N, C-alpha and C positions, 0 to 999 in steps of 0.2 A: 457948382457941383455938376453941371450939365456939359456934355460935349456937343458942340454945335456942328451939325452935318449939313451938307447941301441937300436940297429937296430930293434929288435923285438918289443920293447915297442913303438918305433917311428911308426912302421907300424900299430900296434894296435890303436894308437892314431889317425892316419890318417883315418883308416877304421871307427873308431867311429865317427869322424867328418863328414866323408862321409855319414854315416847313418843318422846323424842329418840333414845334408844338403839335403839328399834324401827326408826326410819328408817335409822340407821347400819348396824345389823345386817342389815336386809333388803337394803340396797344391796350389802353384801358377800356375803350368802348367795345372792342371786338368780343370781350368776354361775355357781354350781356346777350347779344344775339346768338352767340354760340351756346347759350344755356341749354336749350333742348338737345343739341347734339352731344354736349359733354355729359349731361345727365344720363343719356342713353349709353354713351360709350363707356362710362365708368360705373354705371349702375348706382348712382347716387341720388339723393333727394334735394329738395329746395334748401334745406339747412346747410348741407355740404357745399352746394353751389354758392350759397351766400358767403361761405367762408373763403371760397376761391376768389370772389370779388373783394371781400373785405381784407384778405391778407395783403393785397397790394396797397390798400389804403392805410392800414395800420403800420406797415413797413415804411410807407412814405411819411407818415406822421413821425415815426422815430427818427428817420434820417433828416427830416426837416429840423427837428429839435437839435440834433447833433450838429447839423450844418450851421445853425445859428451861432455856434461857438467859434467858427472860423471863416465864414463866408466873406466877411468884410475885410479879411486880411490878405486876400488874393486878388490878382488882376482878373476881371470878369471873363474875358474871352477864353483864357487858358483853362479856367475852372469849368466854364460851360462846356467846352469841347471835350474835356477829360471825362466829365460826368456823363455826357451824351454817349461817348464811346462805351463806357461801362454799362449804360442802359441797353445799348445794342447787344452786348454780350449776354446780358441777363434775359433779354427777349429771345435770343437764339436758344438759350437753355430751356425756355418754355416750349419751344417747338421740338426740342429733342427729349423732353421729359417722357419716361416710359410708363408712368402711371399717375394716379391721383395725388399721392403723397409728394412725389417729386415735382409735379406741376405746381402744387401748393407752395413748395419751397421756392421754386423758380419765380413764381408770381411775387413772392415776398421780396426777392432780390431785385426784380424789375421795379417794384414800388420804392425800394431804397433809393435807387438812382433817378427814377422818374419824378419822385417828390422834390428832390433838389433841383432837377432840371426845370420843372414848372416854376419854381420860385425864382430861378435865375432869369427866365424869360421876362417875367414881370419886373424884376429888378432892373434889367437893362433898359426896358421901356421907360421906367421911372427915371433912370439916370440920364437918358438921352433926349426924351421927348418932353417939351415944355407942357405945363399944366393945361394951358388953353387948348391944346390939341391932343391931350392924352387919351381921352375917351375915343376919339376918332382913330388914333393909333391902335388902341385896344380893339376896336372894331376890325381893323385889318388883321391883327394877330388872331382874333376870334374867328376869322374865316377858316382857320385850321379845323375848327369844329365842323363848319359847314361842308368843307371839302371832304373831310373824313366820313361824314354821313352820306354825301352824294356819291363819292367814288370809292373811298376806302372801305367802308363797311360792306356795301353791296359786292365789290370785287372780292373782298376777303370771304364773304359768305359763299360766293360762287366757287371760289377755290376750295373752301372747306367742304362744300357739298359734293364736289367732283374729285378732289385730290386728298381730302382728309383735313381734320381740324388743325393739324400742325402747320399747314402751308401758310396761313396768314402771319404767323409769328416769324417764319423765315422771310417773308416779304418785308416785314417791318425792320428786321435786322439788316436787310439789304439797303433799305431807305436810310438808315442811320449812317451807313458808310457814305452814301451820296451827299447827305446834308453836312456831314463833317467836312468833306472836301469843299463844299460851297462856303461853309462857315469860316474856314481858314482864310478865305479870300475877302469875305464881306464884313464879318464882325470887326468893329474897331476895338483897339485896346482901351480899356477903361481903368484908370488908376487914380482918378480924382479922390475917391473915397479913402484910398490908402494915404495919399498926400495930406488930406485933411486930418486924418487920425494922427499922422506923424507930427504935423505942425501943432496940433492941440495937445500933444503928449499922450494921446490915447493908445498909441502903438505899444507903449510899455505898460500894458495892463498887468495887474497882479495875478490874475487867473483867467482861464479861457472863457469863463461864463460872465465876465464883466459886461460885455456888449449886450448879452441877453438880459442881464439884470437892468441895464440902462433902458432897454426897450420896455421891460415889464414894469418899471417904476413910473412910466408915463401913462396916466389914466386914459388919455386919448387913444394911445396904442391899444390898451385893453378893450376899450369900447369898439374899436375897429375890428379887433380879432373876434370878439363875441358876435358882431354883426356878420362877419365872414362865416362863422360857424353856423349861424342860423340859416343863412342863404343855402349853403351846401346841404345841411341836414334836411331842409324842406324839399330839396330836389331828389336826393339820393335815397330817401325812403321809398320813392316810387320808381325811379329810372331803371335800376338793375333788373326789375321783374316785369317790365313792359312786354318783352318778347315772350316770356313764358305765359303771361296772362293772355297775350294775343293768340297764341296757339291753343291754349287750354280752354279759354272762356269765350273769346270772340269768334273763333272758328277760322282763323287765318292759318294757312299751311306754311310749312317751313320755307318753301320756295317763294312764297309771297312776302316774306319778311324784308328782303332788300328794298321793296317798294316803300316801306315805312321810312327807311333811312334816306332813300333817294328823294322822296317828296319833302321830308323835313329838312334835309340838308340844302336842297335847292332854294327853299323859302328863306332859310337863315342866311344863306350866302348873300341875299339881297338885303334882308332886314338888319343884319349885324352892323353893316357900315352906316345904314340909316339911323339906327339907334345911337351909335357912337357920335354921329354928326349932330343929332338932336340934343344929345347930352351936353356936348361942348357949347352948343348954341343957346339952349334954353335953361341949362343948369343940370348938373349931374344928379343931385338929390331929387329934383322934381321929376326928371325923366325916369329915374329908378323907380320912384313910387308909382308912376303911371303904369309902367310895364309890369311891376310886381303885383299891383292890384288886378291887372288884366290876367295874370297867371293863375289867379285863384280859380277861375272857371275851368280851364283845362286840367288843373290838378284834381278837381272834383269829378269831371266827366270821365277822364281816362281811367280812373280807379273805380267807377261805378257802372259804366256802360256794360250791357250784356251782349249776347250774340248779335253781330251786326255784319252787314256787307262790307267788303273791302273798302269801297269808296268812302263810306261814312267813317270807318276807323282811320283812314288816311287823313281826313279832314281834322279829326280829333287830335291825332298824334302830331300833325304838322303845326297846328296852333300851339300845341304843347311845346314842341321844339322851339318855335319862334319866341314865345313869351317866357318860358321857364329858363331857357338858356340865355335869352335876351337880357334878363335881369342882371346877368353877370358883367355885361359890358360897362354900364355906368357904375355898377358896384365895385368892380376892380379898380376903376379910375379913382373912386372915392377912397378905397382902402389903401391903394398905393400912395395917394396924396396925403393920407393921414400920418404917414411915417416921417420922422425927422430925417432929412436927406442924408446926414452922416451915418445914420443907422439903418438905411433902407434895406440893405442886403440882409442884415440880421432880422429885421422886422418881417421881410417877405419870406424868409426861411421859417420863422415862427408861424407866419400866416399859412404857409404850406402845411406845416405840422397840424395846425388847427383845422384846416380844411380837410386834410386827409383823415384825421381822427373823426371828424364829423361824418365824412363819407363812410368810413368803416363802421361807425356806430349806427348810422342810419340803415345801412345795408344789413347789418347783423340784427338790429331790432326788427326791421321789416321781415327778415327771414324767419324770426321766431313768432311773429304775429300771424303770418300767412301759413297755410298748409295746403297740401295737394291731396284731393280726394281720390277715390278709386277710379274715377272717370278721367283723371288727369287735369281737373279744373282747380284753379286757385281759389281758396276760401279766405275771406276776411281782407281782401285787398282794399275794400272800401274803408275799413278802419285805418289802414295805412294812409289812405288819402286824407283823412281827417287830421292825422298827425302832421302830414306835410303842410296842410293849409294852416294849422296853428303855428308852425315854425315860420311860414311865410308872413303871416300877419305880425308876429313879433318883430321880424326884421324890418317890416315897413314902419312900425312904430319907433324902432330904435335908431334908424339911420340919421335922424336930425340931430342926434347928440354928438356926432362925429365932426371934429374940426379938421379941415384940409389945410395943412401948413403952407403949401406953396401955391395956393390959388391966386395970390397977388404978385407972384414973381414976374419979372420982366420976360417977355417972349420975343425971341429973334424973329425977324420978318421973313419966315419961310413957311411954306404950306405943303401939307400932304396932298399928293395927287391921287 
């Protein structure tokens, strides 16, 4: 089921996927630090802003569900580039939106294509990278998050502060064009899943949902999907409102917000690859548990700390970025490896659906829990922190029930550089 690449070609592939993931993550992440600007520009409250964030996630959940009916019937490269191009057009529409309602709709379309694209990135990693190196490969792709926080978000905020909130979306649309050109040269054609389905008679399915039903009949798949939902839910009850909380409660100015993402991104750029390496070396479940247990502290501190100097808030948020996002590196290796290889594309699409629905649900729930008082401060963010901690603890307890199908597969003698 795997396509063997040379070490150099493998690295180029992972960097290309990281670039595409960078565009997708930046498009999603930029909405959160833009919160104070958009609330002021449109005259909306925290509930309406929560819907702006959640609309992307719920649309991604729907598209992931629909993609599960066809994703394993097409060659990976062509589908990836097509969806990525449509994602770029939707992001451009966000930048051109004349008001709140049209921006809400445009964010929904961006989520439709972004959700499928995120699933495709993980599917290609699972198809090409052997199990023994999969967490390290995931760490390379995860540097997209680090780079987006180090460079993407601060630059986008600078552009938004000086040229208007529309400019970051224009920048992301331009990046999609660049990475489509690179992807046309670097991404390999991946057809093994189609050949396998044809030889086993699965290409002649009686209805388009048969692959999805095959995934959902597997109890191990269901356990992996629930684990995935718990991880995402525990993070996204807190993450979308960090910037609003920082400005309203901590006393951070809008112009100091980029420092949060710069410090957090710089730290995760180092730790992402280290966590991936340790997970491959020491065991993916073991390292996941250690990082997730460590994440309990910043989940509590970030949601309970009061007015503080910038340096203290930067320490808290940097540790938060490192540990809360760091959980995802071994977790995604576990989830990807839980899929039956012949159904990996369908499974990862359903996983994208589950993750996106968990994001949207967490963001919406937190948006209804918290309120903004007359002084602009966020109330009940601490309660949101307790909800996040509970989800994280459940995920830690649940992970040992997941079976990783290909952990004993043979590994070609190549190494990631």
